PyMOL CGO cylinders between C-alpha atoms (Angstrom):
from pymol import cmd
from pymol.cgo import CYLINDER

trace = [
    CYLINDER, -74.25, -17.40, 108.86, -75.62, -16.03, 105.60, 0.3, 1, 1, 1, 1, 1, 1,
    CYLINDER, -75.62, -16.03, 105.60, -78.37, -14.12, 107.43, 0.3, 1, 1, 1, 1, 1, 1,
    CYLINDER, -78.37, -14.12, 107.43, -75.78, -12.27, 109.51, 0.3, 1, 1, 1, 1, 1, 1,
    CYLINDER, -75.78, -12.27, 109.51, -73.92, -11.11, 106.39, 0.3, 1, 1, 1, 1, 1, 1,
    CYLINDER, -73.92, -11.11, 106.39, -77.13, -9.95, 104.69, 0.3, 1, 1, 1, 1, 1, 1,
    CYLINDER, -77.13, -9.95, 104.69, -78.36, -8.13, 107.81, 0.3, 1, 1, 1, 1, 1, 1,
    CYLINDER, -78.36, -8.13, 107.81, -75.02, -6.36, 108.37, 0.3, 1, 1, 1, 1, 1, 1,
    CYLINDER, -75.02, -6.36, 108.37, -74.85, -5.26, 104.71, 0.3, 1, 1, 1, 1, 1, 1,
    CYLINDER, -74.85, -5.26, 104.71, -78.41, -3.91, 104.91, 0.3, 1, 1, 1, 1, 1, 1,
    CYLINDER, -78.41, -3.91, 104.91, -77.71, -2.02, 108.15, 0.3, 1, 1, 1, 1, 1, 1,
    CYLINDER, -77.71, -2.02, 108.15, -74.51, -0.56, 106.67, 0.3, 1, 1, 1, 1, 1, 1,
    CYLINDER, -74.51, -0.56, 106.67, -76.40, 0.67, 103.59, 0.3, 1, 1, 1, 1, 1, 1,
    CYLINDER, -76.40, 0.67, 103.59, -79.23, 2.21, 105.65, 0.3, 1, 1, 1, 1, 1, 1,
    CYLINDER, -79.23, 2.21, 105.65, -76.67, 3.89, 107.94, 0.3, 1, 1, 1, 1, 1, 1,
    CYLINDER, -76.67, 3.89, 107.94, -74.78, 5.40, 104.99, 0.3, 1, 1, 1, 1, 1, 1,
    CYLINDER, -74.78, 5.40, 104.99, -78.03, 6.67, 103.49, 0.3, 1, 1, 1, 1, 1, 1,
    CYLINDER, -78.03, 6.67, 103.49, -79.17, 8.16, 106.80, 0.3, 1, 1, 1, 1, 1, 1,
    CYLINDER, -79.17, 8.16, 106.80, -75.88, 9.96, 107.39, 0.3, 1, 1, 1, 1, 1, 1,
    CYLINDER, -75.88, 9.96, 107.39, -75.62, 11.41, 103.88, 0.3, 1, 1, 1, 1, 1, 1,
    CYLINDER, -75.62, 11.41, 103.88, -79.20, 12.74, 103.64, 0.3, 1, 1, 1, 1, 1, 1,
    CYLINDER, -79.20, 12.74, 103.64, -78.78, 15.72, 106.05, 0.3, 1, 1, 1, 1, 1, 1,
    CYLINDER, -78.78, 15.72, 106.05, -75.66, 16.91, 104.21, 0.3, 1, 1, 1, 1, 1, 1,
    CYLINDER, -75.66, 16.91, 104.21, -77.43, 16.76, 100.86, 0.3, 1, 1, 1, 1, 1, 1,
    CYLINDER, -77.43, 16.76, 100.86, -80.41, 18.72, 102.18, 0.3, 1, 1, 1, 1, 1, 1,
    CYLINDER, -80.41, 18.72, 102.18, -78.22, 21.34, 103.90, 0.3, 1, 1, 1, 1, 1, 1,
    CYLINDER, -78.22, 21.34, 103.90, -75.99, 22.04, 100.90, 0.3, 1, 1, 1, 1, 1, 1,
    CYLINDER, -75.99, 22.04, 100.90, -78.85, 23.04, 98.60, 0.3, 1, 1, 1, 1, 1, 1,
    CYLINDER, -78.85, 23.04, 98.60, -80.61, 25.41, 101.04, 0.3, 1, 1, 1, 1, 1, 1,
    CYLINDER, -80.61, 25.41, 101.04, -77.98, 28.17, 101.40, 0.3, 1, 1, 1, 1, 1, 1,
    CYLINDER, -77.98, 28.17, 101.40, -77.97, 29.45, 97.81, 0.3, 1, 1, 1, 1, 1, 1,
    CYLINDER, -77.97, 29.45, 97.81, -81.61, 30.19, 96.96, 0.3, 1, 1, 1, 1, 1, 1,
    CYLINDER, -81.61, 30.19, 96.96, -82.24, 33.27, 94.79, 0.3, 1, 1, 1, 1, 1, 1,
    CYLINDER, -82.24, 33.27, 94.79, -85.32, 34.47, 92.88, 0.3, 1, 1, 1, 1, 1, 1,
    CYLINDER, -85.32, 34.47, 92.88, -83.26, 34.27, 89.68, 0.3, 1, 1, 1, 1, 1, 1,
    CYLINDER, -83.26, 34.27, 89.68, -81.19, 31.52, 88.11, 0.3, 1, 1, 1, 1, 1, 1,
    CYLINDER, -81.19, 31.52, 88.11, -77.53, 31.85, 87.20, 0.3, 1, 1, 1, 1, 1, 1,
    CYLINDER, -77.53, 31.85, 87.20, -74.66, 29.77, 85.84, 0.3, 1, 1, 1, 1, 1, 1,
    CYLINDER, -74.66, 29.77, 85.84, -71.06, 29.90, 84.63, 0.3, 1, 1, 1, 1, 1, 1,
    CYLINDER, -71.06, 29.90, 84.63, -70.30, 28.00, 81.42, 0.3, 1, 1, 1, 1, 1, 1,
    CYLINDER, -70.30, 28.00, 81.42, -68.04, 26.11, 81.24, 0.3, 1, 1, 1, 1, 1, 1,
    CYLINDER, -68.04, 26.11, 81.24, -67.65, 25.40, 84.93, 0.3, 1, 1, 1, 1, 1, 1,
    CYLINDER, -67.65, 25.40, 84.93, -64.07, 24.19, 84.38, 0.3, 1, 1, 1, 1, 1, 1,
    CYLINDER, -64.07, 24.19, 84.38, -61.74, 26.39, 82.31, 0.3, 1, 1, 1, 1, 1, 1,
    CYLINDER, -61.74, 26.39, 82.31, -58.01, 26.85, 81.80, 0.3, 1, 1, 1, 1, 1, 1,
    CYLINDER, -58.01, 26.85, 81.80, -56.31, 30.06, 82.92, 0.3, 1, 1, 1, 1, 1, 1,
    CYLINDER, -56.31, 30.06, 82.92, -56.74, 32.70, 80.22, 0.3, 1, 1, 1, 1, 1, 1,
    CYLINDER, -56.74, 32.70, 80.22, -59.95, 31.12, 78.92, 0.3, 1, 1, 1, 1, 1, 1,
    CYLINDER, -59.95, 31.12, 78.92, -63.28, 32.84, 78.36, 0.3, 1, 1, 1, 1, 1, 1,
    CYLINDER, -63.28, 32.84, 78.36, -66.41, 31.96, 80.37, 0.3, 1, 1, 1, 1, 1, 1,
    CYLINDER, -66.41, 31.96, 80.37, -70.05, 32.89, 79.74, 0.3, 1, 1, 1, 1, 1, 1,
    CYLINDER, -70.05, 32.89, 79.74, -71.95, 34.28, 82.72, 0.3, 1, 1, 1, 1, 1, 1,
    CYLINDER, -71.95, 34.28, 82.72, -75.62, 33.37, 82.26, 0.3, 1, 1, 1, 1, 1, 1,
    CYLINDER, -75.62, 33.37, 82.26, -78.47, 35.00, 84.15, 0.3, 1, 1, 1, 1, 1, 1,
    CYLINDER, -78.47, 35.00, 84.15, -82.06, 33.65, 84.03, 0.3, 1, 1, 1, 1, 1, 1,
    CYLINDER, -82.06, 33.65, 84.03, -84.38, 36.64, 83.77, 0.3, 1, 1, 1, 1, 1, 1,
    CYLINDER, -84.38, 36.64, 83.77, -87.48, 34.66, 82.71, 0.3, 1, 1, 1, 1, 1, 1,
    CYLINDER, -87.48, 34.66, 82.71, -88.72, 34.16, 86.28, 0.3, 1, 1, 1, 1, 1, 1,
    CYLINDER, -88.72, 34.16, 86.28, -88.70, 37.93, 86.97, 0.3, 1, 1, 1, 1, 1, 1,
    CYLINDER, -88.70, 37.93, 86.97, -86.40, 37.68, 89.98, 0.3, 1, 1, 1, 1, 1, 1,
    CYLINDER, -86.40, 37.68, 89.98, -83.78, 39.99, 88.48, 0.3, 1, 1, 1, 1, 1, 1,
    CYLINDER, -83.78, 39.99, 88.48, -85.18, 43.04, 86.71, 0.3, 1, 1, 1, 1, 1, 1,
    CYLINDER, -85.18, 43.04, 86.71, -82.30, 45.52, 86.88, 0.3, 1, 1, 1, 1, 1, 1,
    CYLINDER, -82.30, 45.52, 86.88, -78.62, 45.28, 86.15, 0.3, 1, 1, 1, 1, 1, 1,
    CYLINDER, -78.62, 45.28, 86.15, -76.66, 42.47, 87.79, 0.3, 1, 1, 1, 1, 1, 1,
    CYLINDER, -76.66, 42.47, 87.79, -73.05, 42.33, 88.89, 0.3, 1, 1, 1, 1, 1, 1,
    CYLINDER, -73.05, 42.33, 88.89, -70.89, 39.23, 88.74, 0.3, 1, 1, 1, 1, 1, 1,
    CYLINDER, -70.89, 39.23, 88.74, -67.70, 39.14, 90.77, 0.3, 1, 1, 1, 1, 1, 1,
    CYLINDER, -67.70, 39.14, 90.77, -64.94, 36.65, 91.39, 0.3, 1, 1, 1, 1, 1, 1,
    CYLINDER, -64.94, 36.65, 91.39, -61.32, 36.59, 92.46, 0.3, 1, 1, 1, 1, 1, 1,
    CYLINDER, -61.32, 36.59, 92.46, -60.33, 35.16, 89.09, 0.3, 1, 1, 1, 1, 1, 1,
    CYLINDER, -60.33, 35.16, 89.09, -61.73, 37.83, 86.72, 0.3, 1, 1, 1, 1, 1, 1,
    CYLINDER, -61.73, 37.83, 86.72, -62.76, 41.49, 86.80, 0.3, 1, 1, 1, 1, 1, 1,
    CYLINDER, -62.76, 41.49, 86.80, -66.24, 42.42, 88.07, 0.3, 1, 1, 1, 1, 1, 1,
    CYLINDER, -66.24, 42.42, 88.07, -68.75, 42.28, 85.22, 0.3, 1, 1, 1, 1, 1, 1,
    CYLINDER, -68.75, 42.28, 85.22, -72.04, 44.19, 85.01, 0.3, 1, 1, 1, 1, 1, 1,
    CYLINDER, -72.04, 44.19, 85.01, -74.88, 42.59, 83.04, 0.3, 1, 1, 1, 1, 1, 1,
    CYLINDER, -74.88, 42.59, 83.04, -77.32, 45.31, 81.91, 0.3, 1, 1, 1, 1, 1, 1,
    CYLINDER, -77.32, 45.31, 81.91, -81.03, 44.90, 82.58, 0.3, 1, 1, 1, 1, 1, 1,
    CYLINDER, -81.03, 44.90, 82.58, -81.79, 44.20, 78.91, 0.3, 1, 1, 1, 1, 1, 1,
    CYLINDER, -81.79, 44.20, 78.91, -79.29, 41.35, 78.58, 0.3, 1, 1, 1, 1, 1, 1,
    CYLINDER, -79.29, 41.35, 78.58, -79.10, 37.86, 80.05, 0.3, 1, 1, 1, 1, 1, 1,
    CYLINDER, -79.10, 37.86, 80.05, -75.43, 37.01, 79.58, 0.3, 1, 1, 1, 1, 1, 1,
    CYLINDER, -75.43, 37.01, 79.58, -71.93, 38.40, 79.48, 0.3, 1, 1, 1, 1, 1, 1,
    CYLINDER, -71.93, 38.40, 79.48, -68.43, 37.03, 78.99, 0.3, 1, 1, 1, 1, 1, 1,
    CYLINDER, -68.43, 37.03, 78.99, -65.36, 37.25, 81.20, 0.3, 1, 1, 1, 1, 1, 1,
    CYLINDER, -65.36, 37.25, 81.20, -61.73, 36.32, 80.61, 0.3, 1, 1, 1, 1, 1, 1,
    CYLINDER, -61.73, 36.32, 80.61, -60.12, 34.29, 83.38, 0.3, 1, 1, 1, 1, 1, 1,
    CYLINDER, -60.12, 34.29, 83.38, -56.86, 35.78, 84.70, 0.3, 1, 1, 1, 1, 1, 1,
    CYLINDER, -56.86, 35.78, 84.70, -53.63, 34.23, 83.36, 0.3, 1, 1, 1, 1, 1, 1,
    CYLINDER, -53.63, 34.23, 83.36, -52.24, 33.88, 86.87, 0.3, 1, 1, 1, 1, 1, 1,
    CYLINDER, -52.24, 33.88, 86.87, -55.16, 31.74, 88.10, 0.3, 1, 1, 1, 1, 1, 1,
    CYLINDER, -55.16, 31.74, 88.10, -53.86, 28.77, 90.05, 0.3, 1, 1, 1, 1, 1, 1,
    CYLINDER, -53.86, 28.77, 90.05, -54.37, 25.45, 88.17, 0.3, 1, 1, 1, 1, 1, 1,
    CYLINDER, -54.37, 25.45, 88.17, -56.66, 23.11, 90.09, 0.3, 1, 1, 1, 1, 1, 1,
    CYLINDER, -56.66, 23.11, 90.09, -58.10, 25.89, 92.28, 0.3, 1, 1, 1, 1, 1, 1,
    CYLINDER, -58.10, 25.89, 92.28, -61.82, 26.45, 92.76, 0.3, 1, 1, 1, 1, 1, 1,
    CYLINDER, -61.82, 26.45, 92.76, -63.00, 30.08, 92.77, 0.3, 1, 1, 1, 1, 1, 1,
    CYLINDER, -63.00, 30.08, 92.77, -66.32, 31.46, 94.00, 0.3, 1, 1, 1, 1, 1, 1,
    CYLINDER, -66.32, 31.46, 94.00, -68.39, 33.40, 91.43, 0.3, 1, 1, 1, 1, 1, 1,
    CYLINDER, -68.39, 33.40, 91.43, -71.06, 35.65, 92.98, 0.3, 1, 1, 1, 1, 1, 1,
    CYLINDER, -71.06, 35.65, 92.98, -74.11, 36.96, 91.10, 0.3, 1, 1, 1, 1, 1, 1,
    CYLINDER, -74.11, 36.96, 91.10, -75.89, 39.98, 92.69, 0.3, 1, 1, 1, 1, 1, 1,
    CYLINDER, -75.89, 39.98, 92.69, -79.16, 41.54, 91.55, 0.3, 1, 1, 1, 1, 1, 1,
    CYLINDER, -79.16, 41.54, 91.55, -81.83, 43.60, 93.35, 0.3, 1, 1, 1, 1, 1, 1,
    CYLINDER, -81.83, 43.60, 93.35, -80.00, 43.19, 96.68, 0.3, 1, 1, 1, 1, 1, 1,
    CYLINDER, -80.00, 43.19, 96.68, -79.94, 39.37, 96.48, 0.3, 1, 1, 1, 1, 1, 1,
    CYLINDER, -79.94, 39.37, 96.48, -76.77, 37.36, 95.95, 0.3, 1, 1, 1, 1, 1, 1,
    CYLINDER, -76.77, 37.36, 95.95, -76.05, 33.79, 94.99, 0.3, 1, 1, 1, 1, 1, 1,
    CYLINDER, -76.05, 33.79, 94.99, -72.82, 32.02, 94.16, 0.3, 1, 1, 1, 1, 1, 1,
    CYLINDER, -72.82, 32.02, 94.16, -71.45, 29.09, 92.22, 0.3, 1, 1, 1, 1, 1, 1,
    CYLINDER, -71.45, 29.09, 92.22, -67.98, 27.65, 91.66, 0.3, 1, 1, 1, 1, 1, 1,
    CYLINDER, -67.98, 27.65, 91.66, -65.50, 27.93, 88.81, 0.3, 1, 1, 1, 1, 1, 1,
    CYLINDER, -65.50, 27.93, 88.81, -62.68, 25.37, 88.61, 0.3, 1, 1, 1, 1, 1, 1,
    CYLINDER, -62.68, 25.37, 88.61, -59.38, 26.20, 86.91, 0.3, 1, 1, 1, 1, 1, 1,
    CYLINDER, -59.38, 26.20, 86.91, -58.09, 23.36, 84.74, 0.3, 1, 1, 1, 1, 1, 1,
    CYLINDER, -58.09, 23.36, 84.74, -54.45, 22.33, 84.78, 0.3, 1, 1, 1, 1, 1, 1,
    CYLINDER, -54.45, 22.33, 84.78, -53.74, 23.26, 81.12, 0.3, 1, 1, 1, 1, 1, 1,
    CYLINDER, -53.74, 23.26, 81.12, -53.40, 26.68, 79.52, 0.3, 1, 1, 1, 1, 1, 1,
    CYLINDER, -53.40, 26.68, 79.52, -55.30, 28.14, 76.59, 0.3, 1, 1, 1, 1, 1, 1,
    CYLINDER, -55.30, 28.14, 76.59, -53.95, 30.49, 73.96, 0.3, 1, 1, 1, 1, 1, 1,
    CYLINDER, -53.95, 30.49, 73.96, -54.72, 34.14, 74.56, 0.3, 1, 1, 1, 1, 1, 1,
    CYLINDER, -54.72, 34.14, 74.56, -57.89, 35.45, 72.93, 0.3, 1, 1, 1, 1, 1, 1,
    CYLINDER, -57.89, 35.45, 72.93, -56.04, 38.48, 71.55, 0.3, 1, 1, 1, 1, 1, 1,
    CYLINDER, -56.04, 38.48, 71.55, -52.32, 37.66, 71.50, 0.3, 1, 1, 1, 1, 1, 1,
    CYLINDER, -52.32, 37.66, 71.50, -50.09, 40.65, 70.81, 0.3, 1, 1, 1, 1, 1, 1,
    CYLINDER, -50.09, 40.65, 70.81, -47.49, 40.03, 69.55, 0.3, 1, 1, 1, 1, 1, 1,
    CYLINDER, -47.49, 40.03, 69.55, -47.78, 36.42, 68.47, 0.3, 1, 1, 1, 1, 1, 1,
    CYLINDER, -47.78, 36.42, 68.47, -44.78, 34.67, 70.08, 0.3, 1, 1, 1, 1, 1, 1,
    CYLINDER, -44.78, 34.67, 70.08, -44.06, 32.22, 67.26, 0.3, 1, 1, 1, 1, 1, 1,
    CYLINDER, -44.06, 32.22, 67.26, -42.48, 33.01, 63.87, 0.3, 1, 1, 1, 1, 1, 1,
    CYLINDER, -42.48, 33.01, 63.87, -44.69, 32.75, 60.79, 0.3, 1, 1, 1, 1, 1, 1,
    CYLINDER, -44.69, 32.75, 60.79, -42.00, 30.99, 58.72, 0.3, 1, 1, 1, 1, 1, 1,
    CYLINDER, -42.00, 30.99, 58.72, -40.03, 27.78, 59.23, 0.3, 1, 1, 1, 1, 1, 1,
    CYLINDER, -40.03, 27.78, 59.23, -36.54, 27.56, 60.66, 0.3, 1, 1, 1, 1, 1, 1,
    CYLINDER, -36.54, 27.56, 60.66, -33.37, 27.70, 58.56, 0.3, 1, 1, 1, 1, 1, 1,
    CYLINDER, -33.37, 27.70, 58.56, -32.17, 24.13, 58.88, 0.3, 1, 1, 1, 1, 1, 1,
    CYLINDER, -32.17, 24.13, 58.88, -29.38, 22.35, 57.01, 0.3, 1, 1, 1, 1, 1, 1,
    CYLINDER, -29.38, 22.35, 57.01, -26.87, 25.15, 57.24, 0.3, 1, 1, 1, 1, 1, 1,
    CYLINDER, -26.87, 25.15, 57.24, -23.60, 23.83, 58.63, 0.3, 1, 1, 1, 1, 1, 1,
    CYLINDER, -23.60, 23.83, 58.63, -22.70, 20.53, 60.15, 0.3, 1, 1, 1, 1, 1, 1,
    CYLINDER, -22.70, 20.53, 60.15, -21.78, 18.30, 57.24, 0.3, 1, 1, 1, 1, 1, 1,
    CYLINDER, -21.78, 18.30, 57.24, -20.16, 20.89, 54.98, 0.3, 1, 1, 1, 1, 1, 1,
    CYLINDER, -20.16, 20.89, 54.98, -19.30, 23.86, 57.15, 0.3, 1, 1, 1, 1, 1, 1,
    CYLINDER, -19.30, 23.86, 57.15, -16.17, 23.40, 59.27, 0.3, 1, 1, 1, 1, 1, 1,
    CYLINDER, -16.17, 23.40, 59.27, -14.88, 20.41, 57.28, 0.3, 1, 1, 1, 1, 1, 1,
    CYLINDER, -14.88, 20.41, 57.28, -11.51, 19.57, 58.90, 0.3, 1, 1, 1, 1, 1, 1,
    CYLINDER, -11.51, 19.57, 58.90, -9.40, 16.69, 57.53, 0.3, 1, 1, 1, 1, 1, 1,
    CYLINDER, -9.40, 16.69, 57.53, -7.23, 16.55, 60.66, 0.3, 1, 1, 1, 1, 1, 1,
    CYLINDER, -7.23, 16.55, 60.66, -10.23, 15.91, 62.96, 0.3, 1, 1, 1, 1, 1, 1,
    CYLINDER, -10.23, 15.91, 62.96, -11.76, 13.37, 60.59, 0.3, 1, 1, 1, 1, 1, 1,
    CYLINDER, -11.76, 13.37, 60.59, -8.45, 11.48, 60.32, 0.3, 1, 1, 1, 1, 1, 1,
    CYLINDER, -8.45, 11.48, 60.32, -7.99, 11.45, 64.10, 0.3, 1, 1, 1, 1, 1, 1,
    CYLINDER, -7.99, 11.45, 64.10, -11.57, 10.16, 64.61, 0.3, 1, 1, 1, 1, 1, 1,
    CYLINDER, -11.57, 10.16, 64.61, -11.08, 7.42, 62.00, 0.3, 1, 1, 1, 1, 1, 1,
    CYLINDER, -11.08, 7.42, 62.00, -7.78, 6.37, 63.66, 0.3, 1, 1, 1, 1, 1, 1,
    CYLINDER, -7.78, 6.37, 63.66, -9.44, 6.14, 67.09, 0.3, 1, 1, 1, 1, 1, 1,
    CYLINDER, -9.44, 6.14, 67.09, -12.29, 4.04, 65.74, 0.3, 1, 1, 1, 1, 1, 1,
    CYLINDER, -12.29, 4.04, 65.74, -9.91, 1.70, 63.86, 0.3, 1, 1, 1, 1, 1, 1,
    CYLINDER, -9.91, 1.70, 63.86, -7.71, 1.36, 66.95, 0.3, 1, 1, 1, 1, 1, 1,
    CYLINDER, -7.71, 1.36, 66.95, -10.64, 0.48, 69.22, 0.3, 1, 1, 1, 1, 1, 1,
    CYLINDER, -10.64, 0.48, 69.22, -11.97, -2.10, 66.73, 0.3, 1, 1, 1, 1, 1, 1,
    CYLINDER, -11.97, -2.10, 66.73, -8.48, -3.64, 66.39, 0.3, 1, 1, 1, 1, 1, 1,
    CYLINDER, -8.48, -3.64, 66.39, -8.01, -3.80, 70.17, 0.3, 1, 1, 1, 1, 1, 1,
    CYLINDER, -8.01, -3.80, 70.17, -11.42, -5.43, 70.64, 0.3, 1, 1, 1, 1, 1, 1,
    CYLINDER, -11.42, -5.43, 70.64, -10.58, -8.03, 67.98, 0.3, 1, 1, 1, 1, 1, 1,
    CYLINDER, -10.58, -8.03, 67.98, -7.16, -8.75, 69.53, 0.3, 1, 1, 1, 1, 1, 1,
    CYLINDER, -7.16, -8.75, 69.53, -8.55, -9.24, 73.04, 0.3, 1, 1, 1, 1, 1, 1,
    CYLINDER, -8.55, -9.24, 73.04, -11.39, -11.43, 71.81, 0.3, 1, 1, 1, 1, 1, 1,
    CYLINDER, -11.39, -11.43, 71.81, -9.01, -13.80, 69.92, 0.3, 1, 1, 1, 1, 1, 1,
    CYLINDER, -9.01, -13.80, 69.92, -6.29, -14.01, 72.61, 0.3, 1, 1, 1, 1, 1, 1,
    CYLINDER, -6.29, -14.01, 72.61, -6.06, -17.18, 74.64, 0.3, 1, 1, 1, 1, 1, 1,
    CYLINDER, -6.06, -17.18, 74.64, -6.53, -16.89, 78.35, 0.3, 1, 1, 1, 1, 1, 1,
    CYLINDER, -6.53, -16.89, 78.35, -3.89, -19.46, 79.26, 0.3, 1, 1, 1, 1, 1, 1,
    CYLINDER, -3.89, -19.46, 79.26, -6.37, -21.63, 81.11, 0.3, 1, 1, 1, 1, 1, 1,
    CYLINDER, -6.37, -21.63, 81.11, -6.67, -24.10, 78.23, 0.3, 1, 1, 1, 1, 1, 1,
    CYLINDER, -6.67, -24.10, 78.23, -3.83, -26.27, 79.65, 0.3, 1, 1, 1, 1, 1, 1,
    CYLINDER, -3.83, -26.27, 79.65, -1.49, -25.71, 76.69, 0.3, 1, 1, 1, 1, 1, 1,
]
cmd.load_cgo(trace, "trace")
C-alpha cells in the first residue's frame, strides 16, 4: 500500500516537471536582444518616477534608444547615456501591467511595469493642496451660542427620563401575590 502512494507521488512530480519545462523554455526565447534593459522599480504607483536602464557595455546598442509604453511618454536615451527617467501617468490603472518597449539599432525588446494600488505624491506639485498652517479649532461650541432656554429644556428631559426609569424599576408588577 505504501509503495503505491510513493509511486503515484513520484509520477505526479515528474509529470508536473515535464509539463512546466516547455513553458519555461518558450517564455525566455521571444525577447532576446543584443543589449540589456530594465525598468526600476518594476512595480510603481501612479504618478511615480521610474528609471529606464540600458546596458551599453555589450556593444549591442551604440546609437540613441527609444523607450515607449502606454503609461508614460516616449523617452529617447542619447547614445552617450545609459539611463533616463520617466514619470508614470496619474491616470494609470492600479493593478494593471503595462508593456515597456526598448528599441535600438532596429532591434526591440520589452519588459513589464506593474502599477501598484497606492498613489504617490506628485514630484512637482503646484499648487500644494494642503494649508501650511493648522486649523482654527476651539472657536464656538461651548461659549458661542450659549442659550439658557435650550440648556434648561435638555436638563429637564434628562431629569424626566432618569425619574421615569427609576419609577418603573421600583414599581411592583402585581405578580407577587399581594
